[in-house]
N, C-alpha and C positions, 0 to 999 in steps of 0.2 A: 297767152292761149297759143299751144302747139297744137294741132287736128291732122288728122292723115285720109285719103279718100281713094276712092277707085279712079282718080288720076293720074293717079303711083304720086303723088307730091306730098310732102310733110308742109305744111305751110308754119310760121312764126307770125303772130301777132300779136298787138298791140293793149295790152288793155284799155287802158285810156283813150285808148284814140277812136279803137277800131279798125286799127286799120293792119292793111299784113305790113311788115317788116322783111320778110327769107320767107324763100320756097326753098327747099332740101329739093333734091334732085337727085338720083341714085337708082329710084327702086326702079323694076320690068314688070311691075304690076299692083297691084289692087294695093295701099296700107292699111290693115288692121285695125292697128293699134301704135298707142305713144307715149311716153313717159318721158319723166323729169329726172335726172339726178338730185339729191335733195341742195348740191350748191348749187343749184343753176347752170352751169354751165356746159350741160351735155342735154339731146335728144336722144333717145333711144325708139324707134321704129322698128315694127314686123308689119308681112307682108307675107301677098298671096305668090309673090317670088319664092319663098324660101327661107329669104336670110330675116337677121335680123339690122340691120345699123344702128352705129352710132354717130352720132354731130357735133364739131362743135356749137354748138349757140351761137359764139360771140363770131369765127370768121363764115358760116356757114356752110361752110365744106363737114365732108366725108372724116370721118378716120378712121373706122375699122367698120367689116364687112362679118358676120360671126354664119361660118355656112355648119351644118348637120340635121338643122332637119330636111323630111324629104316629103314635105308637102308642107304648107300657108301656117303660115306665125299667123295665127289669133288674138295673140293677148303676150304684156311683157309689163313686167316691173322691174321697178332700182330697191335692193336692199339700206333699208336708212341709214348705210354708214355710206352707200354710195360703193360701195367695193363689186359687188356684181347685177349684173342683169339675168332675169327667168324670163324664160320666151315657154308661151303650150302651145301647140301645133295640131294641126290635122289633122298628124303622126299621132298622133295615141302621147304624145311623151313633152314633159316639160326637160325642157337644162335649164341650167344651172350655168352660169358664164364668168370670168375673172375682168370685169369692163376694162382695166387694164390692160394686161395683154392680150385680150379675146379668148383667152384660150378656156374650149368647154372642162368646169371641174364634174361634171357631173350631168346624167339622162338621168330622169324620172320616169319610170317603165312602174304602170301601174289603174290609168284606165284604157276600160274596152273602147272608146271612139271620144271623138278629137276633144282638146281642152276645149277649152272654150272663153276660157279665168286665169286666170294667176291673180295673188298678192301675197304681201309680205308681211307678216307678221311687224309689229313697228319696236319687238327688240331685236330683230332682223333672226332671229333664231330659225324662224319658221315660216314654212311654205304653203301656201292653203290654192288648189285648185279644185274650177267646178267643171262640166265636159255634160256634152251631148247623151252619157251612159245614166244621166241623174244624179252624180253622185257626183262631192264633194268632196276631194281626199288631204288629209294637214301630213305635212312632208316636212322631216328635219332637214334645214338646209347644209353644213355642216357635210353626213352625210347621205344625203339623199333620200333616205327611208322613209318609211310607210307607217307616219307613226297613229294617226285613228282616220275610217271613212266612215263618212253621215249618209246617210239616206232618210231619204222622206220628199225630194222636188216626185214629179211625178215626168217632166219633159227635161229636154235640156235644162240646163245649167251656165245660163250667161252672160251671169256680172255676180263678181264676189269683192268682199272687201271686211276691214278687220276693225273694230272701235277702237282710235285712242290709246286706249288704257288695252288695248289685245284680252281683253277679257272673250268679247263675240266675233262670228261669223254673220256679214248678213251676205244672203246669197238673192238671184233675181233667176229668176226662173218663165220660160214659155208657160209653169200649168199657176 
C-alpha cells in the first residue's frame, strides 16, 4: 500500500502486517496522488509543489523529479507497459512523461479548469481525464490529441477509472 498526505510524505505500508515500512521524503507540500508502476519497482507521486516524483520502491530513493506543471499536480497514472507517467494538474493540463528519461512527451490542453483525475486504458492507447469543468476527455496517448469529450456531470469530476476490458469509463463527481 502506498499513500500520500498533507504532511508532504509518501508512505509505503505492508499489507499483511499493516505496518509502515518506508517514508519517501522529498515533496515540499501536500501529496495529492500516488501510483505504482506495473512492475512494482517504482512509485509515482504528484504534489502541491507542482512536481511529479519517481521513487525507487526498494531503496526509497527519489530517482527523478519531473517539473513542468505551473500549479498543483492532483492526479497521476502509469501506463500498463510502465513506459509513461501521466499527470493532471490545477494548471488545466495533462502531461505525458517518459518514465525512463523523465522527458515530457506531450502536454494535453483541453480542459477549462483543473484536472482532478487521470487514468490510462488497459491497452495503453488512451488517457482519460476528469476536470472541475465537469467534463471527461479521452485522449490518444501517442499523439496527445483529444478524441472524445464526455459531458453529463453537473459538478467537478474527481475520480476516473476504466474497466479491465477497456469498454467503460467510470467517473465520480460531486453531483
